[in-house]
C-alpha positions in Angstrom: -10.4 8.1 16.3 -7.3 8.9 14.3 -6.1 12.4 13.3 -6.1 12.7 9.5 -3.2 15.1 9.6 -1.0 12.5 11.4 -1.3 10.0 8.6 -2.0 12.2 5.6 -3.7 9.5 3.6 -4.0 5.8 2.9 -2.2 3.7 0.4 -4.0 2.5 -2.7 -2.9 -1.1 -3.1 -3.0 -3.1 -6.3 -1.4 -0.4 -8.5 2.0 -0.7 -10.2 3.5 2.1 -8.1 3.0 4.0 -5.0 -0.3 6.0 -4.6 -1.4 7.6 -1.4 -5.0 8.8 -1.3 -5.7 11.9 0.7 -8.8 14.1 1.3 -9.1 17.0 -1.1 -9.2 19.4 1.9 -6.0 18.1 3.4 -3.9 20.5 5.4 -0.3 21.1 4.6 0.7 18.9 7.5 -1.4 16.1 6.1 0.1 16.5 2.6 3.6 16.4 4.1 2.7 13.2 6.0 1.2 11.6 2.9 4.5 12.2 1.1 6.4 10.8 4.0 4.1 7.7 3.8 4.9 7.3 0.1 8.6 7.5 0.8 8.4 4.9 3.5 6.4 2.6 1.2 9.3 2.9 -1.4 12.0 2.4 1.3 10.3 -0.7 2.6 9.6 -2.0 -0.9 5.9 -2.5 -0.3 5.1 -3.2 -3.9 7.8 -5.9 -4.5 6.6 -7.6 -1.3 3.0 -7.6 -2.5 4.0 -9.0 -5.9 6.1 -11.8 -4.2 3.2 -12.8 -2.0 0.7 -12.9 -4.9 3.2 -15.1 -6.9 3.6 -17.3 -3.8 -0.2 -17.6 -3.5 -0.7 -18.5 -7.1 2.1 -21.1 -6.9 0.5 -22.7 -3.9 -3.0 -22.6 -5.4 -1.7 -24.3 -8.6 0.0 -27.0 -6.5 -3.1 -27.7 -4.3 -5.2 -30.8 -5.1 -8.3 -30.1 -7.2 -11.5 -29.7 -5.2 -9.7 -29.1 -1.9 
């Protein structure tokens, strides 16, 4: 089992930005760690990586033979 305060929340992927979802009753420590997670997501350029992988997938899918 994980400690909710340790992580603070989970990222909401698929949005054009950084969004960390946390419980409404989060402690101050959890909120601090959720903010830390958001900062790390920006530092590691999570969204640009996701966008690049989606583009790569679509390119590969378009190049694949039909029916296969």
